[in-house]
PyMOL CGO cylinders between C-alpha atoms (Angstrom):
from pymol import cmd
from pymol.cgo import CYLINDER

trace = [
    CYLINDER, 13.45, 7.47, 5.41, 12.44, 8.28, 8.62, 0.3, 1, 1, 1, 1, 1, 1,
    CYLINDER, 12.44, 8.28, 8.62, 8.95, 6.07, 9.08, 0.3, 1, 1, 1, 1, 1, 1,
    CYLINDER, 8.95, 6.07, 9.08, 7.14, 6.74, 12.27, 0.3, 1, 1, 1, 1, 1, 1,
    CYLINDER, 7.14, 6.74, 12.27, 3.62, 4.29, 13.47, 0.3, 1, 1, 1, 1, 1, 1,
    CYLINDER, 3.62, 4.29, 13.47, 1.25, 5.99, 16.22, 0.3, 1, 1, 1, 1, 1, 1,
    CYLINDER, 1.25, 5.99, 16.22, -1.33, 4.34, 17.74, 0.3, 1, 1, 1, 1, 1, 1,
    CYLINDER, -1.33, 4.34, 17.74, -4.61, 6.70, 17.66, 0.3, 1, 1, 1, 1, 1, 1,
    CYLINDER, -4.61, 6.70, 17.66, -7.08, 4.73, 19.64, 0.3, 1, 1, 1, 1, 1, 1,
    CYLINDER, -7.08, 4.73, 19.64, -8.77, 1.71, 19.23, 0.3, 1, 1, 1, 1, 1, 1,
    CYLINDER, -8.77, 1.71, 19.23, -7.35, -0.33, 16.51, 0.3, 1, 1, 1, 1, 1, 1,
    CYLINDER, -7.35, -0.33, 16.51, -6.29, 3.20, 14.62, 0.3, 1, 1, 1, 1, 1, 1,
    CYLINDER, -6.29, 3.20, 14.62, -2.66, 3.73, 13.50, 0.3, 1, 1, 1, 1, 1, 1,
    CYLINDER, -2.66, 3.73, 13.50, -1.03, 7.11, 12.10, 0.3, 1, 1, 1, 1, 1, 1,
    CYLINDER, -1.03, 7.11, 12.10, 2.03, 5.98, 9.67, 0.3, 1, 1, 1, 1, 1, 1,
    CYLINDER, 2.03, 5.98, 9.67, 3.85, 9.28, 8.98, 0.3, 1, 1, 1, 1, 1, 1,
    CYLINDER, 3.85, 9.28, 8.98, 6.97, 9.88, 6.57, 0.3, 1, 1, 1, 1, 1, 1,
    CYLINDER, 6.97, 9.88, 6.57, 8.31, 12.72, 5.32, 0.3, 1, 1, 1, 1, 1, 1,
    CYLINDER, 8.31, 12.72, 5.32, 5.30, 14.87, 4.42, 0.3, 1, 1, 1, 1, 1, 1,
    CYLINDER, 5.30, 14.87, 4.42, 2.78, 11.58, 3.93, 0.3, 1, 1, 1, 1, 1, 1,
    CYLINDER, 2.78, 11.58, 3.93, 0.44, 10.54, 6.84, 0.3, 1, 1, 1, 1, 1, 1,
    CYLINDER, 0.44, 10.54, 6.84, -1.57, 7.62, 5.92, 0.3, 1, 1, 1, 1, 1, 1,
    CYLINDER, -1.57, 7.62, 5.92, -4.27, 6.51, 8.62, 0.3, 1, 1, 1, 1, 1, 1,
    CYLINDER, -4.27, 6.51, 8.62, -5.18, 2.65, 8.70, 0.3, 1, 1, 1, 1, 1, 1,
    CYLINDER, -5.18, 2.65, 8.70, -7.99, 0.75, 11.20, 0.3, 1, 1, 1, 1, 1, 1,
    CYLINDER, -7.99, 0.75, 11.20, -9.32, -2.26, 11.45, 0.3, 1, 1, 1, 1, 1, 1,
    CYLINDER, -9.32, -2.26, 11.45, -13.14, -2.74, 10.12, 0.3, 1, 1, 1, 1, 1, 1,
    CYLINDER, -13.14, -2.74, 10.12, -13.59, -5.27, 13.27, 0.3, 1, 1, 1, 1, 1, 1,
    CYLINDER, -13.59, -5.27, 13.27, -14.01, -2.18, 15.87, 0.3, 1, 1, 1, 1, 1, 1,
    CYLINDER, -14.01, -2.18, 15.87, -15.71, -0.25, 13.72, 0.3, 1, 1, 1, 1, 1, 1,
    CYLINDER, -15.71, -0.25, 13.72, -12.91, 0.97, 11.47, 0.3, 1, 1, 1, 1, 1, 1,
    CYLINDER, -12.91, 0.97, 11.47, -12.67, 1.05, 7.65, 0.3, 1, 1, 1, 1, 1, 1,
    CYLINDER, -12.67, 1.05, 7.65, -10.42, -1.65, 7.24, 0.3, 1, 1, 1, 1, 1, 1,
    CYLINDER, -10.42, -1.65, 7.24, -7.29, 0.59, 5.72, 0.3, 1, 1, 1, 1, 1, 1,
    CYLINDER, -7.29, 0.59, 5.72, -4.90, -1.63, 6.67, 0.3, 1, 1, 1, 1, 1, 1,
    CYLINDER, -4.90, -1.63, 6.67, -5.09, -4.98, 4.36, 0.3, 1, 1, 1, 1, 1, 1,
    CYLINDER, -5.09, -4.98, 4.36, -5.70, -2.70, 1.46, 0.3, 1, 1, 1, 1, 1, 1,
    CYLINDER, -5.70, -2.70, 1.46, -2.60, -0.56, 2.38, 0.3, 1, 1, 1, 1, 1, 1,
    CYLINDER, -2.60, -0.56, 2.38, -0.75, -3.82, 2.53, 0.3, 1, 1, 1, 1, 1, 1,
    CYLINDER, -0.75, -3.82, 2.53, -1.76, -5.10, -0.42, 0.3, 1, 1, 1, 1, 1, 1,
    CYLINDER, -1.76, -5.10, -0.42, -1.55, -2.31, -2.39, 0.3, 1, 1, 1, 1, 1, 1,
    CYLINDER, -1.55, -2.31, -2.39, 2.26, -2.13, -1.36, 0.3, 1, 1, 1, 1, 1, 1,
    CYLINDER, 2.26, -2.13, -1.36, 2.61, -5.41, -2.48, 0.3, 1, 1, 1, 1, 1, 1,
    CYLINDER, 2.61, -5.41, -2.48, 1.17, -5.00, -5.77, 0.3, 1, 1, 1, 1, 1, 1,
    CYLINDER, 1.17, -5.00, -5.77, 3.32, -1.71, -6.26, 0.3, 1, 1, 1, 1, 1, 1,
    CYLINDER, 3.32, -1.71, -6.26, 6.68, -3.74, -5.58, 0.3, 1, 1, 1, 1, 1, 1,
    CYLINDER, 6.68, -3.74, -5.58, 5.48, -6.38, -7.87, 0.3, 1, 1, 1, 1, 1, 1,
    CYLINDER, 5.48, -6.38, -7.87, 4.43, -3.60, -10.72, 0.3, 1, 1, 1, 1, 1, 1,
    CYLINDER, 4.43, -3.60, -10.72, 7.51, -2.11, -10.76, 0.3, 1, 1, 1, 1, 1, 1,
    CYLINDER, 7.51, -2.11, -10.76, 10.03, -5.17, -11.02, 0.3, 1, 1, 1, 1, 1, 1,
    CYLINDER, 10.03, -5.17, -11.02, 7.05, -6.51, -13.66, 0.3, 1, 1, 1, 1, 1, 1,
    CYLINDER, 7.05, -6.51, -13.66, 7.11, -2.89, -15.66, 0.3, 1, 1, 1, 1, 1, 1,
    CYLINDER, 7.11, -2.89, -15.66, 11.25, -3.14, -15.17, 0.3, 1, 1, 1, 1, 1, 1,
    CYLINDER, 11.25, -3.14, -15.17, 11.42, -6.67, -16.75, 0.3, 1, 1, 1, 1, 1, 1,
    CYLINDER, 11.42, -6.67, -16.75, 8.98, -5.33, -20.03, 0.3, 1, 1, 1, 1, 1, 1,
    CYLINDER, 8.98, -5.33, -20.03, 11.44, -2.20, -20.12, 0.3, 1, 1, 1, 1, 1, 1,
    CYLINDER, 11.44, -2.20, -20.12, 14.54, -4.54, -20.37, 0.3, 1, 1, 1, 1, 1, 1,
    CYLINDER, 14.54, -4.54, -20.37, 13.00, -6.27, -22.87, 0.3, 1, 1, 1, 1, 1, 1,
    CYLINDER, 13.00, -6.27, -22.87, 12.15, -3.63, -25.49, 0.3, 1, 1, 1, 1, 1, 1,
    CYLINDER, 12.15, -3.63, -25.49, 8.43, -3.31, -23.73, 0.3, 1, 1, 1, 1, 1, 1,
    CYLINDER, 8.43, -3.31, -23.73, 6.76, -0.30, -21.87, 0.3, 1, 1, 1, 1, 1, 1,
    CYLINDER, 6.76, -0.30, -21.87, 6.42, -0.22, -17.95, 0.3, 1, 1, 1, 1, 1, 1,
    CYLINDER, 6.42, -0.22, -17.95, 3.22, 0.88, -18.70, 0.3, 1, 1, 1, 1, 1, 1,
    CYLINDER, 3.22, 0.88, -18.70, 1.30, -1.91, -16.86, 0.3, 1, 1, 1, 1, 1, 1,
    CYLINDER, 1.30, -1.91, -16.86, -1.81, -2.05, -14.20, 0.3, 1, 1, 1, 1, 1, 1,
    CYLINDER, -1.81, -2.05, -14.20, -2.38, -4.73, -11.53, 0.3, 1, 1, 1, 1, 1, 1,
    CYLINDER, -2.38, -4.73, -11.53, -6.26, -5.42, -10.17, 0.3, 1, 1, 1, 1, 1, 1,
    CYLINDER, -6.26, -5.42, -10.17, -7.06, -7.91, -7.62, 0.3, 1, 1, 1, 1, 1, 1,
    CYLINDER, -7.06, -7.91, -7.62, -10.95, -8.76, -7.43, 0.3, 1, 1, 1, 1, 1, 1,
    CYLINDER, -10.95, -8.76, -7.43, -12.30, -8.48, -3.70, 0.3, 1, 1, 1, 1, 1, 1,
    CYLINDER, -12.30, -8.48, -3.70, -12.80, -10.89, -1.59, 0.3, 1, 1, 1, 1, 1, 1,
]
cmd.load_cgo(trace, "trace")
């Protein structure tokens, strides 16, 4: 997997992996604060994956959803 991160000005960074581009920014400088949401989302997807795998091994389903409250 090739992943690159490029500074695009102020607090914005672009993450590129293959055909995918993710734009991150930080709210403190007028941005949209996407960096925090992406970090939390990546951790949540990792947790969901391993919980789903555990459930499947126990004879259940991997169809789960995680929701984090806004803070």
